[in-house]
DOGU-720817 format. One record per atom (N, C-alpha, C): residue in three letters; x, z, y. Coordinates in pm, whole numbers, padded with zeros to 5 digits, always signed. Atoms other than C-alpha are relative to their C-alpha. Layout:
N
ALAXZY
...
This chain:
355
GLY-00036-00083-00149
GLY-05485-01482-02748
GLY+00119-00024+00075
GLU-00119-00018-00016
GLU-05127-01604-02673
GLU-00028-00093+00184
PRO-00011+00049-00122
PRO-05073-01725-02301
PRO+00021-00140-00039
GLU-00053+00110-00026
GLU-05040-02043-02180
GLU+00098-00084-00005
TRP-00180+00056-00026
TRP-04696-02132-02094
TRP+00038-00015-00192
LEU-00037+00087+00105
LEU-04629-02072-02504
LEU-00113-00056-00106
ARG+00100+00095+00043
ARG-04922-02238-02597
ARG+00064-00114-00001
GLU-00065+00085-00083
GLU-04796-02537-02424
GLU+00098-00041-00077
ARG-00116+00053+00070
ARG-04471-02503-02565
ARG+00026-00049-00155
ARG+00032+00050+00139
ARG-04594-02473-02933
ARG-00061-00154-00020
LEU+00056+00105+00047
LEU-04779-02772-02914
LEU+00126-00112+00055
ALA-00114+00076-00087
ALA-04490-02950-02712
ALA+00079-00032-00153
ALA-00157+00009+00081
ALA-04249-02887-03006
ALA-00046-00052-00164
TRP+00057+00001+00122
TRP-04526-02934-03284
TRP-00005-00187+00023
ARG+00040+00190-00032
ARG-04546-03331-03147
ARG+00151-00011+00015
SER-00156+00047+00032
SER-04128-03316-03146
SER-00006-00007-00181
TYR-00051-00007+00128
TYR-04162-03197-03498
TYR-00022-00162-00083
GLU+00043+00072+00031
GLU-04383-03476-03607
GLU+00064-00146+00057
SER-00085+00117-00067
SER-04187-03766-03383
SER+00182+00024-00116
MET-00146+00005+00040
MET-03827-03658-03554
MET-00002-00027-00115
GLU-00033+00039+00164
GLU-03663-03770-03888
GLU+00091+00106-00042
LEU-00103-00076+00050
LEU-03477-03577-04094
LEU+00154-00071+00015
PRO-00072+00100-00029
PRO-03173-03601-04051
PRO+00106-00080-00113
ASP-00046+00106+00007
ASP-02889-03864-04111
ASP+00057+00030-00147
PRO-00103-00038+00118
PRO-02760-03811-04498
PRO+00148-00016+00024
SER-00128+00070+00015
SER-02451-03975-04427
SER+00059+00064+00166
ASP-00087-00053-00121
ASP-02394-03742-04069
ASP+00104+00081-00065
GLU-00111-00120+00065
GLU-02082-03523-04142
GLU-00035+00151-00017
GLU+00009-00130-00042
GLU-02253-03207-04066
GLU-00161+00000-00158
TRP+00106+00011+00061
TRP-02564-03289-04327
TRP+00030-00088-00155
ARG-00080+00094+00125
ARG-02372-03516-04624
ARG-00010+00082-00112
ARG-00025-00110+00110
ARG-02341-03205-04846
ARG-00108+00080-00019
THR+00077-00062+00034
THR-02644-03090-04855
THR-00167-00062+00003
ASP+00114+00112-00020
ASP-02949-03280-04925
ASP-00166+00050+00019
VAL+00142-00062-00042
VAL-03272-03190-04739
VAL-00137-00028-00029
ARG+00098+00090+00091
ARG-03480-03427-04884
ARG-00031+00060-00145
ALA+00043-00038+00125
ALA-03470-03275-05214
ALA-00112+00152-00010
ILE+00019-00117-00027
ILE-03620-02974-05083
ILE-00161+00032-00061
PRO+00114-00007+00013
PRO-03968-02898-05267
PRO-00091+00079+00110
LEU+00064-00053-00098
LEU-04195-02857-04964
LEU-00167-00005-00051
GLU+00122+00014-00023
GLU-04522-02947-05111
GLU-00060+00098-00069
GLY+00072-00125+00036
GLY-04796-02648-05182
GLY+00047+00125+00062
LEU-00033-00168+00015
LEU-04624-02382-04992
LEU-00126+00030+00118
ARG+00099-00044-00099
ARG-04873-02202-04770
ARG+00086+00111+00134
PRO-00075-00035-00136
PRO-04743-02097-04410
PRO-00040+00163-00038
ASP+00025-00111-00006
ASP-04721-01695-04395
ASP+00074+00054+00117
THR-00083-00034-00060
THR-04593-01446-04192
THR+00103+00094-00037
VAL-00109-00082+00090
VAL-04278-01266-04238
VAL-00031+00176-00001
ALA-00021-00188-00015
ALA-04295-00883-04315
ALA+00107+00068+00058
LEU-00149-00050-00116
LEU-04094-00698-04034
LEU-00062+00151-00004
THR-00001-00096-00014
THR-03981-00353-04042
THR+00117+00066+00095
LEU-00131-00066-00070
LEU-03794-00191-03771
LEU+00017+00099+00026
ALA-00061-00154-00005
ALA-03577+00117-03759
ALA+00026+00023+00164
ASP-00006-00010-00182
ASP-03691+00242-03381
ASP+00047+00181+00041
SER+00026-00117-00009
SER-03660+00597-03240
SER-00042+00002+00149
ALA+00024-00042-00135
ALA-03765+00807-02955
ALA+00103-00038+00137
ALA-00074-00009-00101
ALA-03443+00791-02803
ALA+00036-00133+00026
LEU-00051+00160-00055
LEU-03414+00406-02797
LEU-00103-00014+00117
GLN+00063+00013-00129
GLN-03717+00414-02564
GLN+00023+00081+00134
ALA-00039-00112-00100
ALA-03603+00719-02345
ALA+00107-00094+00073
GLN-00099+00098-00020
GLN-03296+00436-02291
GLN-00022-00130+00097
GLY+00044+00141-00060
GLY-03554+00189-02165
GLY+00025-00129-00080
VAL-00018+00103+00080
VAL-03461-00025-02464
VAL-00105-00028-00068
ILE+00119+00024+00048
ILE-03752-00215-02584
ILE+00040-00080-00147
PHE-00060+00004+00112
PHE-03720-00257-02944
PHE-00179-00038-00069
THR+00134-00020+00066
THR-04051-00441-03109
THR-00014-00115-00072
ASP-00027+00116+00080
ASP-04184-00714-03298
ASP-00039-00162+00131
LEU-00006+00090-00090
LEU-04184-01083-03127
LEU-00145+00011+00090
ARG+00220+00041-00004
ARG-04598-01114-03106
ARG-00031+00125+00125
THR-00039-00084-00118
THR-04576-00792-02903
THR+00074-00002+00147
ALA-00030+00004-00155
ALA-04357-00852-02639
ALA-00026-00092+00027
VAL+00053+00116-00082
VAL-04506-01204-02597
VAL-00162+00101+00119
ARG+00116-00070-00062
ARG-04839-00973-02488
ARG+00083+00142+00140
GLU-00063-00107-00109
GLU-04631-00683-02297
GLU+00088-00025+00043
HIS-00079+00066-00118
HIS-04335-00835-02174
HIS+00015-00154+00014
GLY+00002+00143-00010
GLY-04401-01211-02128
GLY+00059-00021+00080
ASP-00067+00078-00108
ASP-04193-01238-01802
ASP+00113-00012-00088
LEU-00098-00027+00094
LEU-03911-01145-02040
LEU+00018-00100-00106
VAL-00014+00096+00059
VAL-03963-01362-02291
VAL-00056-00143+00010
GLN+00078+00181-00087
GLN-04095-01714-02088
GLN+00179+00000+00041
LYS-00166+00019-00087
LYS-03746-01648-01929
LYS+00088-00046-00109
TYR-00086+00029+00082
TYR-03532-01672-02214
TYR-00042-00067-00138
LEU+00046+00051+00112
LEU-03726-01765-02529
LEU+00016-00190-00025
GLY-00026+00152+00006
GLY-03623-02155-02627
GLY+00110-00004+00046
THR-00106+00046-00082
THR-03347-02156-02394
THR+00155+00022-00066
ALA-00135-00037+00063
ALA-03036-02069-02626
ALA-00003-00141-00158
VAL+00016+00073+00134
VAL-03193-02248-02953
VAL-00126-00062+00028
LYS+00114+00039-00060
LYS-03426-02543-02845
LYS-00002-00081-00142
SER+00059+00052+00092
SER-03672-02691-03038
SER+00042-00154-00017
GLY-00014+00155-00022
GLY-03548-03043-02974
GLY+00156-00059-00077
GLU-00168+00003+00088
GLU-03195-03010-03201
GLU-00012-00058-00156
TRP-00015+00088+00130
TRP-03340-03097-03535
TRP-00113+00047-00031
LYS+00143-00055+00045
LYS-03690-03091-03711
LYS-00042+00110-00042
TYR+00028-00117+00004
TYR-03687-02790-03858
TYR-00030+00105+00108
LEU-00023-00060-00134
LEU-03616-02623-03534
LEU-00121+00024+00059
ALA+00104-00001-00111
ALA-03888-02788-03392
ALA-00135+00032-00059
LEU+00100-00043+00097
LEU-04128-02664-03692
LEU-00003+00188+00056
ASN-00012-00156-00002
ASN-04013-02329-03595
ASN-00096+00058+00127
ALA+00074+00006-00152
ALA-04068-02333-03214
ALA-00159-00029-00006
ALA+00143+00038-00002
ALA-04423-02485-03305
ALA-00084+00131-00042
LEU+00052-00075+00110
LEU-04488-02209-03602
LEU+00047+00132+00005
TRP-00072-00150+00028
TRP-04298-01908-03537
TRP-00113+00108-00019
ASP+00085-00051+00035
ASP-04485-01609-03674
ASP+00052+00106-00046
GLY-00124-00106+00042
GLY-04280-01298-03720
GLY+00135-00019+00065
GLY-00123+00006-00068
GLY-03930-01208-03620
GLY-00019+00130+00120
ALA+00039-00132-00110
ALA-03845-00907-03347
ALA+00050-00036+00130
PHE-00050+00010-00155
PHE-03753-00849-02985
PHE+00133+00124+00007
LEU-00063-00135-00037
LEU-03471-00639-02880
LEU+00034-00054+00163
TYR-00040-00013-00208
TYR-03404-00564-02462
TYR+00078+00175+00032
VAL-00053-00165-00034
VAL-03145-00335-02353
VAL+00090-00036+00142
PRO+00009+00036-00136
PRO-03116-00254-01991
PRO+00139-00016+00028
LYS-00148-00075+00005
LYS-02772-00259-01835
LYS+00029+00117+00029
ASP-00066-00135+00028
ASP-02520-00002-01873
ASP-00021+00092-00086
VAL+00039-00094+00093
VAL-02733+00145-02125
VAL+00101-00036-00163
GLU-00062+00002+00123
GLU-02522+00229-02465
GLU-00070+00036-00143
VAL+00045-00059+00084
VAL-02684+00200-02756
VAL+00084+00108-00141
ALA-00100-00097+00082
ALA-02506+00501-03026
ALA+00018-00025-00100
LEU+00013+00086+00195
LEU-02629+00338-03362
LEU-00026-00130-00017
PRO+00054+00116+00018
PRO-02737+00047-03482
PRO-00142-00018-00025
VAL+00172+00014+00026
VAL-03061-00111-03463
VAL-00019-00087-00140
GLN-00022+00057+00091
GLN-03158-00231-03758
GLN-00148-00064-00045
LEU+00128+00023+00017
LEU-03473-00462-03875
LEU-00048-00072-00114
THR+00017+00070+00133
THR-03583-00592-04207
THR-00108-00104-00018
GLN+00101+00127-00004
GLN-03757-00923-04273
GLN-00005-00047-00156
ALA+00051-00009+00132
ALA-03961-00959-04594
ALA-00078-00150-00048
ILE+00087+00078+00077
ILE-04119-01262-04808
ILE-00115+00096-00068
ALA+00076-00054+00087
ALA-04445-01065-04955
ALA+00014-00094-00170
SER+00081+00090+00058
SER-04517-01339-05174
SER+00046-00156-00010
ASP-00064+00139+00001
ASP-04295-01669-05372
ASP-00152-00095+00102
GLY+00069+00152-00069
GLY-04477-02028-05261
GLY-00015+00048+00144
ARG+00053-00085-00115
ARG-04481-01897-04903
ARG+00136-00122+00148
ALA-00065+00035-00099
ALA-04333-02091-04586
ALA+00015+00094+00148
VAL+00004-00061-00161
VAL-04215-01865-04264
VAL+00086-00041+00074
PHE-00075+00019-00085
PHE-04085-01889-03986
PHE+00031+00139+00129
PRO+00033-00086-00108
PRO-03954-01607-03806
PRO+00107-00068+00137
ARG-00027+00024-00129
ARG-03820-01583-03460
ARG+00104+00137+00096
THR-00047-00087-00084
THR-03563-01307-03289
THR+00062-00031+00164
LEU-00034-00017-00125
LEU-03484-01270-02913
LEU+00071+00076+00042
ILE-00080-00152-00080
ILE-03190-00985-02818
ILE+00007-00089+00149
ILE-00076+00033-00147
ILE-03079-00962-02460
ILE+00026+00122+00031
ALA-00091-00102-00045
ALA-02837-00726-02368
ALA+00057-00017+00125
GLU-00020-00019-00160
GLU-02837-00692-01999
GLU+00146+00017+00030
ARG-00206-00037-00060
ARG-02459-00646-01792
ARG+00041+00120-00067
ASN-00069-00155+00095
ASN-02253-00366-01965
ASN-00079+00055-00131
ALA+00030-00080+00073
ALA-02475-00305-02181
ALA+00063-00048-00175
ARG-00057-00052+00078
ARG-02356-00168-02574
ARG-00114-00026-00131
VAL+00098+00038+00081
VAL-02570-00291-02878
VAL+00047-00028-00136
SER-00018+00074+00082
SER-02535-00339-03223
SER-00146-00040-00129
ILE+00102-00006+00073
ILE-02776-00473-03497
ILE-00013-00054-00174
ILE-00022+00080+00147
ILE-02829-00569-03852
ILE-00150-00030-00022
ASP+00131+00061+00020
ASP-03094-00809-03953
ASP+00011-00045-00145
GLU+00024+00002+00179
GLU-03170-00798-04342
GLU-00109-00076-00078
ALA+00103+00088+00057
ALA-03342-01072-04514
ALA-00001+00033-00131
GLN-00068-00033+00167
GLN-03458-01004-04846
GLN-00165-00017-00045
SER+00125+00027+00095
SER-03742-01135-05120
SER-00004+00019-00141
ALA-00014-00015+00108
ALA-03797-01104-05475
ALA+00052-00131-00069
ASP-00040+00126+00124
ASP-03627-01332-05765
ASP-00132-00077-00096
GLY+00100+00075+00072
GLY-03868-01582-05909
GLY-00081-00012-00010
GLY+00136+00071-00068
GLY-04183-01782-05894
GLY+00043-00118+00047
ALA+00006+00137-00060
ALA-04254-02060-05705
ALA+00102-00013+00155
PRO-00138-00014-00142
PRO-03986-02170-05402
PRO-00095+00022+00077
SER+00060-00041-00180
SER-04054-02036-05051
SER+00101-00060+00083
PHE-00058+00113-00143
PHE-03931-02211-04711
PHE+00056+00095+00112
VAL+00019-00043-00103
VAL-03764-02048-04446
VAL+00046-00052+00122
SER-00100+00070-00125
SER-03670-02171-04095
SER-00013+00051+00081
GLY-00002-00051-00134
GLY-03558-01951-03816
GLY+00094-00013+00020
ALA-00124-00014-00145
ALA-03370-01922-03513
ALA+00031+00168+00036
VAL-00046-00172-00099
VAL-03193-01591-03311
VAL+00063-00059+00080
GLU-00064+00048-00169
GLU-03115-01633-02957
GLU+00079+00141+00056
ILE-00096-00099+00010
ILE-02855-01380-02873
ILE+00011-00035+00172
PHE-00059+00044-00100
PHE-02795-01319-02479
PHE+00078+00111+00019
ALA-00046-00108-00038
ALA-02526-01097-02372
ALA+00061-00022+00173
GLY-00025+00043-00117
GLY-02477-01026-02017
GLY+00148+00020+00031
ASP-00126-00079-00042
ASP-02180-00962-01814
ASP+00067+00098-00024
GLY-00046-00137+00108
GLY-01953-00726-02001
GLY-00068+00013-00062
ALA+00079-00057+00137
ALA-02182-00667-02239
ALA+00067-00035-00126
LYS-00074-00004+00180
LYS-02060-00604-02628
LYS-00128+00011-00077
VAL+00115-00019+00090
VAL-02346-00724-02868
VAL+00087-00031-00124
GLU-00061-00009+00100
GLU-02264-00690-03244
GLU-00125-00046-00104
TYR+00088+00036+00118
TYR-02476-00897-03530
TYR+00011-00003-00110
TYR-00016+00032+00160
TYR-02472-00868-03855
TYR-00167-00086-00084
SER+00080+00079+00073
SER-02675-01109-04071
SER-00016-00004-00106
VAL-00006-00005+00149
VAL-02772-01031-04435
VAL-00062-00017-00103
ASN+00109+00045+00044
ASN-02906-01243-04631
ASN-00003+00016-00161
ARG+00026-00007+00123
ARG-03075-01134-04982
ARG-00141-00064+00007
TRP+00120+00048+00006
TRP-03348-01376-04979
TRP-00018-00039-00192
GLY-00013+00022+00127
GLY-03467-01440-05377
GLY+00073-00130-00063
ASP-00082+00138+00053
ASP-03319-01713-05593
ASP-00102-00116-00005
GLY+00061+00144-00037
GLY-03601-01957-05504
GLY-00003-00041+00133
VAL+00005-00001-00163
VAL-03572-01921-05128
VAL+00116-00117+00043
TYR-00063+00060-00060
TYR-03477-02246-04926
TYR+00032+00053+00158
ASN+00045-00045-00101
ASN-03357-02106-04623
ASN+00103-00052+00124
PHE-00048+00080-00091
PHE-03253-02281-04290
PHE-00005+00133+00119
ASN+00007-00075-00139
ASN-03127-02060-03963
ASN+00105-00014+00081
THR-00107+00039-00123
THR-02968-02102-03677
THR-00008+00104+00082
VAL-00033-00154-00087
VAL-02800-01783-03474
VAL+00093-00103+00150
ARG-00111+00066-00152
ARG-02662-01911-03096
ARG-00008+00138+00090
ALA-00062-00039-00143
ALA-02497-01653-02846
ALA+00029-00054+00092
MET-00033+00022-00129
MET-02484-01675-02513
MET+00084+00068+00058
LEU-00050-00115-00029
LEU-02201-01490-02355
LEU+00049-00022+00215
GLY+00010+00000-00171
GLY-02194-01377-01956
GLY+00191+00032+00012
ARG-00137+00040-00065
ARG-01842-01334-01754
ARG+00032+00164-00125
ASP-00082-00105+00059
ASP-01607-01101-01985
ASP-00078+00069-00118
ALA+00065-00024+00134
ALA-01874-01060-02269
ALA+00058+00017-00141
GLU-00016-00025+00145
GLU-01816-00936-02627
GLU-00104-00029-00091
PHE+00064-00002+00124
PHE-01962-01064-02938
PHE+00048-00028-00139
THR-00071+00029+00122
THR-01918-01030-03301
THR-00103-00043-00072
GLY+00101+00029+00102
GLY-02146-01242-03551
GLY+00045-00006-00111
ALA-00010-00121+00115
ALA-02136-01111-03906
ALA-00105-00111-00079
ALA+00138+00035+00111
ALA-02334-01329-04195
ALA+00055+00017-00139
ALA-00034-00080+00135
ALA-02323-01157-04524
ALA-00086-00136-00117
GLY+00104+00090+00039
GLY-02468-01454-04784
GLY+00013+00043-00137
VAL+00006-00032+00149
VAL-02591-01315-05131
VAL-00084-00091-00046
GLY+00093+00029+00082
GLY-02901-01442-05221
GLY-00069-00131+00083
SER+00057+00144-00003
SER-03121-01769-05188
SER+00050-00101-00116
LYS-00004+00121+00116
LYS-03144-02086-05406
LYS+00114-00128+00109
LEU-00071+00085-00132
LEU-03003-02299-05022
LEU+00023+00051+00077
THR-00008-00010-00126
THR-02895-02204-04718
THR+00073-00025+00071
LYS-00097+00087-00102
LYS-02786-02376-04445
LYS-00038+00117+00137
MET+00001-00091-00126
MET-02708-02172-04135
MET+00129-00053+00062
ARG-00053+00027-00137
ARG-02595-02228-03782
ARG+00041+00088+00061
ILE-00062-00123-00067
ILE-02372-01967-03621
ILE+00083-00077+00117
ASP-00174+00004-00114
ASP-02192-02044-03266
ASP-00061+00078+00137
ALA-00083-00071-00062
ALA-02082-01890-03000
ALA-00006-00118+00120
GLN+00025+00132-00152
GLN-02140-02080-02566
GLN+00067+00119+00052
MET-00091+00006-00069
MET-01864-01953-02378
MET+00042-00038+00163
PRO+00036+00078-00158
PRO-01963-02084-02024
PRO+00098+00082+00158
GLN-00088-00066-00106
GLN-01774-01780-01826
GLN+00106+00065-00044
PRO-00090-00045-00004
PRO-01448-01647-01799
PRO+00002+00141-00107
GLY-00029-00143+00067
GLY-01305-01375-02026
GLY-00096+00039-00110
ALA+00129-00021+00132
ALA-01618-01379-02292
ALA+00126+00000-00130
ARG-00029+00020+00109
ARG-01462-01324-02631
ARG-00088+00021-00133
THR+00126+00053+00127
THR-01644-01407-02979
THR+00134-00002-00129
GLN-00051-00026+00136
GLN-01536-01299-03299
GLN-00136-00025-00133
LEU+00163+00047+00065
LEU-01780-01508-03597
LEU+00119+00034-00127
LEU-00039-00064+00128
LEU-01720-01320-03941
LEU-00095-00039-00122
GLY+00099+00042+00115
GLY-01861-01471-04302
GLY+00062+00054-00123
VAL-00081-00023+00164
VAL-01825-01354-04665
VAL-00137-00045-00049
THR+00106+00089+00068
THR-02021-01526-04921
THR+00011+00035-00160
PHE-00031-00042+00129
PHE-02059-01423-05292
PHE-00104-00077-00060
GLY+00087+00026+00084
GLY-02218-01684-05492
GLY-00008-00001-00127
SER+00001+00014+00083
SER-02331-01758-05822
SER-00097-00084-00067
GLY+00059+00057+00005
GLY-02524-01977-06043
GLY+00034-00150+00044
ASP+00010+00148-00051
ASP-02629-02293-05915
ASP-00027+00025+00155
GLN+00024-00037-00164
GLN-02681-02114-05501
GLN+00087-00120+00056
HIS-00102+00091-00058
HIS-02515-02354-05288
HIS-00053+00074+00171
PHE+00051-00081-00200
PHE-02476-02225-04876
PHE+00116-00148+00052
ASP-00029+00075-00086
ASP-02370-02456-04606
ASP-00019+00059+00173
TYR+00033-00061-00131
TYR-02238-02312-04296
TYR+00026-00087+00099
ASN-00076+00095-00158
ASN-02179-02475-03944
ASN+00006+00119+00106
THR-00032-00090-00106
THR-01996-02299-03680
THR+00030-00046+00127
ARG-00011+00074-00143
ARG-01944-02369-03306
ARG+00080+00094+00049
GLN-00071-00084-00112
GLN-01710-02195-03094
GLN+00079-00087+00081
GLU-00008+00137-00139
GLU-01752-02380-02727
GLU+00040+00168+00083
HIS-00094-00064-00090
HIS-01494-02243-02487
HIS-00030-00088+00146
THR-00038+00071-00120
THR-01564-02355-02138
THR+00010+00021+00153
GLY-00030-00069-00100
GLY-01510-02070-01929
GLY+00117+00004-00039
ASP-00153-00022+00029
ASP-01119-02003-01903
ASP+00022+00110-00044
HIS-00072-00074+00037
HIS-00902-01770-02056
HIS-00125+00083-00109
THR+00111-00032+00055
THR-01204-01690-02290
THR+00095-00026-00176
ILE-00056-00024+00149
ILE-01113-01599-02701
ILE-00102-00021-00092
SER+00096-00020+00110
SER-01233-01670-03040
SER+00060+00008-00070
ASP-00094+00003+00153
ASP-01135-01610-03396
ASP-00144+00021-00075
LEU+00094+00034+00052
LEU-01348-01712-03678
LEU+00061+00031-00151
GLN-00047-00029+00137
GLN-01268-01573-04029
GLN-00125+00009-00113
PHE+00068-00009+00097
PHE-01460-01653-04347
PHE+00021-00015-00101
LYS-00031+00029+00156
LYS-01454-01594-04715
LYS-00071+00019-00052
SER+00086+00026+00093
SER-01611-01691-05007
SER+00101+00060-00162
ALA-00051-00044+00172
ALA-01589-01574-05413
ALA-00139-00116-00034
LEU+00018+00062+00035
LEU-01745-01859-05600
LEU-00024+00015-00147
THR+00044+00013+00137
THR-01897-01886-05982
THR-00088-00074-00049
ASP+00053+00060+00071
ASP-02016-02072-06236
ASP-00067-00126+00064
SER-00013+00125-00065
SER-02155-02395-06043
SER-00039+00053+00159
ALA+00027-00093-00204
ALA-02226-02192-05680
ALA+00102-00117+00030
SER-00089+00091-00082
SER-02074-02416-05407
SER-00023+00024+00166
LEU+00013-00042-00128
LEU-02025-02364-05054
LEU+00074-00119+00095
VAL-00109+00091-00088
VAL-01937-02567-04748
VAL-00002+00048+00123
TRP-00027-00020-00177
TRP-01821-02486-04382
TRP+00045-00098+00077
TYR-00032+00084-00073
TYR-01787-02706-04127
TYR+00001+00082+00138
GLY-00037-00065-00095
GLY-01652-02536-03823
GLY+00089-00092+00144
VAL-00069+00063-00128
VAL-01567-02703-03436
VAL+00019+00114+00061
THR-00060-00081-00100
THR-01369-02499-03199
THR+00016-00132+00086
ARG-00001+00132-00080
ARG-01407-02713-02869
ARG+00034+00078+00108
ILE-00047-00035-00085
ILE-01169-02618-02595
ILE-00033-00103+00157
ASN+00015+00143-00116
ASN-01335-02828-02270
ASN+00133+00021+00110
PRO-00077-00012-00133
PRO-01147-02905-01967
PRO+00060+00117+00050
THR-00007-00100-00072
THR-01228-02605-01784
THR+00030+00170-00073
ALA-00065-00113+00084
ALA-01102-02360-02064
ALA+00104+00009+00029
GLY-00153-00044+00012
GLY-00728-02348-01946
GLY+00009+00184-00030
GLY-00009-00113+00046
GLY-00587-02019-02110
GLY-00033+00049-00090
SER+00076-00078+00079
SER-00812-01999-02369
SER+00079-00001-00165
GLU-00007-00073+00151
GLU-00739-01859-02734
GLU-00101-00037-00118
ALA+00080+00021+00070
ALA-00901-01984-03021
ALA+00074+00010-00202
ASN-00039-00009+00150
ASN-00821-01931-03437
ASN-00140-00096-00096
GLN+00097+00055+00123
GLN-01040-02078-03737
GLN+00076+00009-00149
THR-00086+00005+00142
THR-00968-01930-04121
THR-00100-00002-00077
SER+00052+00043+00096
SER-01107-02048-04437
SER+00021+00064-00086
ARG-00073+00005+00136
ARG-01044-01893-04770
ARG-00133+00011-00093
ASN+00127+00062+00076
ASN-01268-01955-05045
ASN+00066+00042-00151
LEU-00023-00033+00140
LEU-01190-01818-05441
LEU-00089-00077-00062
LEU+00111+00092+00104
LEU-01339-02031-05715
LEU+00033+00104-00139
LEU-00018-00089+00165
LEU-01425-01823-06063
LEU-00020-00061-00087
SER+00044+00055+00122
SER-01515-02097-06266
SER+00054-00167+00061
GLU-00025+00197-00033
GLU-01441-02490-06347
GLU-00097-00064+00112
HIS+00100+00041-00088
HIS-01767-02578-06179
HIS-00030+00017+00091
ALA+00051-00057-00095
ALA-01769-02385-05870
ALA+00090-00075+00124
LYS-00055+00126-00092
LYS-01703-02582-05526
LYS+00040+00064+00143
ALA-00049-00077-00118
ALA-01578-02509-05217
ALA+00058-00121+00125
ALA-00056+00112-00054
ALA-01528-02753-04914
ALA+00003+00032+00162
PRO-00068-00052-00103
PRO-01369-02558-04604
PRO+00029-00131+00097
ILE-00028+00102-00112
ILE-01391-02836-04278
ILE+00010+00061+00115
PRO-00040-00002-00112
PRO-01225-02693-03990
PRO+00032-00105+00107
ILE-00014+00095-00160
ILE-01210-02893-03617
ILE+00059+00046+00100
LEU-00025-00054-00092
LEU-01054-02841-03354
LEU-00015-00129+00104
GLU-00043+00109-00168
GLU-01127-03053-02971
GLU+00027+00082+00131
ILE-00051-00045-00140
ILE-00924-02951-02710
ILE+00047-00074+00058
GLU-00004+00067-00144
GLU-00952-03114-02383
GLU+00032+00086+00122
ALA-00085-00072-00102
ALA-00754-02831-02188
ALA+00142-00024-00035
TRP-00150-00015-00010
TRP-00376-02877-02103
TRP+00093+00047-00015
ASP-00060-00101+00001
ASP-00314-02539-02095
ASP-00061+00082-00073
VAL-00002-00096+00065
VAL-00381-02370-02380
VAL+00046+00090-00048
ALA-00093-00097+00059
ALA-00270-02047-02479
ALA+00002+00038-00162
LYS-00054+00044+00124
LYS-00306-02072-02866
LYS-00132-00058-00033
CYS+00062+00011+00087
CYS-00523-02223-03106
CYS+00045-00092-00141
SER-00071+00044+00113
SER-00496-02276-03465
SER-00126-00013-00106
HIS+00103-00031+00119
HIS-00695-02301-03778
HIS+00097-00027-00149
GLY-00076+00002+00127
GLY-00640-02305-04182
GLY-00084+00034-00037
ALA+00121-00022+00134
ALA-00874-02320-04505
ALA+00067-00035-00082
THR-00012+00024+00096
THR-00787-02292-04850
THR-00116+00007-00125
ALA+00137-00046+00092
ALA-01042-02336-05170
ALA+00138-00040-00156
GLY-00062+00021+00105
GLY-00857-02260-05496
GLY-00021+00146-00110
PRO+00065-00126+00082
PRO-00890-01996-05819
PRO+00049+00122+00057
VAL-00083-00134-00027
VAL-00781-01660-05795
VAL+00210+00014-00083
ASP-00151+00100+00048
ASP-00370-01683-05834
ASP+00029+00105-00145
GLU-00018-00018+00111
GLU-00255-01590-06172
GLU+00069+00100-00023
ASP-00117-00161+00007
ASP+00047-01342-06065
ASP-00059+00113+00029
ASP+00046-00120-00018
ASP-00189-01125-05894
ASP-00126+00056-00117
LEU+00105-00070+00079
LEU-00409-01090-06180
LEU+00078+00063-00149
TYR-00092-00045+00052
TYR-00112-01069-06415
TYR+00032+00129+00021
TYR-00018-00128-00042
TYR-00016-00775-06231
TYR-00074+00136+00009
LEU+00109-00076+00083
LEU-00358-00619-06276
LEU-00029+00065-00092
GLN+00023-00007+00099
GLN-00379-00652-06590
GLN+00115+00068-00057
ALA-00130-00107+00122
ALA-00041-00490-06696
ALA-00037+00147+00057
ARG+00041-00166-00057
ARG-00205-00167-06534
ARG-00090+00056-00047
ALA+00117-00032+00103
ALA-00455-00163-06806
ALA-00156-00050+00108
ILE+00141+00055-00033
ILE-00746-00333-06563
ILE-00031-00116-00086
PRO+00028+00141-00003
PRO-00924-00606-06708
PRO-00044-00108+00028
ARG+00004+00068-00103
ARG-00934-00930-06613
ARG-00120-00034+00030
GLU+00064+00001-00069
GLU-01295-00944-06530
GLU-00017+00110+00106
THR-00005-00127-00125
THR-01280-00626-06322
THR+00095-00040+00092
ALA-00079+00035-00086
ALA-00955-00769-06179
ALA-00055-00102+00096
GLU+00042+00078-00097
GLU-01109-01093-06023
GLU-00115+00036+00080
GLN+00094-00118-00036
GLN-01391-00835-05956
GLN+00107+00031+00174
MET-00101-00106-00065
MET-01109-00647-05758
MET+00048-00103+00145
LEU-00080+00155-00136
LEU-00918-00997-05580
LEU-00101-00054+00058
């Protein structure tokens, strides 16, 4: 029952999936995460269970907040215009699979000059284990719109492995302000792949935040594209890893318009044999004169076996950059800080949690 344009896109994406190889394990972005070891045999395709926190007030403002399948039927022109233009199916194999098989995910449209006062919330869940799900979310904020979105993913621990390949496309028009918060509470058997990309208009503001708590493995990409002057981006990440969890984040701050600004702050606390990779690229193109950028990654290792590999990269091609900096650390909790807290009758374990 889908329109022909969508059917054609799905079939083209499926052909891409079948023809594409998995990433080269020697590639810098992939060599610390072995995607070939993921157990995919026997997984059953399923639909993500979606819960939307909506209200009549949103509808009265002209805001559209619904599942993506409904949006295809009722707002096809909008979906056709934007879907697949920020996160493209040809980027790598599992994104092609998402573009072919997406079933689940949300659609949010905020008209120009509309401010949504309270955060919009959606919850995506896997109902049972042994599933493969492909959520897709499309967010459009027109000129001078304001909106915050909380996107929470969750499932139960234990049971057979499950697989997630998701994509989130965010469009912030001129002067718009969009905040997007991704909360990963997947169960301990979930192999999670997700790509989030924001396209910013002139003087638009975007905050993208990723909270990583759940999953067996997470490979997440968060990109901000700033082709127009005056755009501002803030990328935030916080991760708490335990057991043998593995988190691999790729970020990109792409400055193309002049006088654009970006700041990245990623922090993690890892214990047991948990591991984290952050591979972040800030690119300031020749047209991005007067721009400012920063990257900071801080990682606490709370056991001898926990690992963190923060990798900041700057690619600067403009000669008149206002400011550009990066920094990364990985190490144990400072013993002097622990001593200070323990000297005030706080047990060591509690002090570590506080720090």
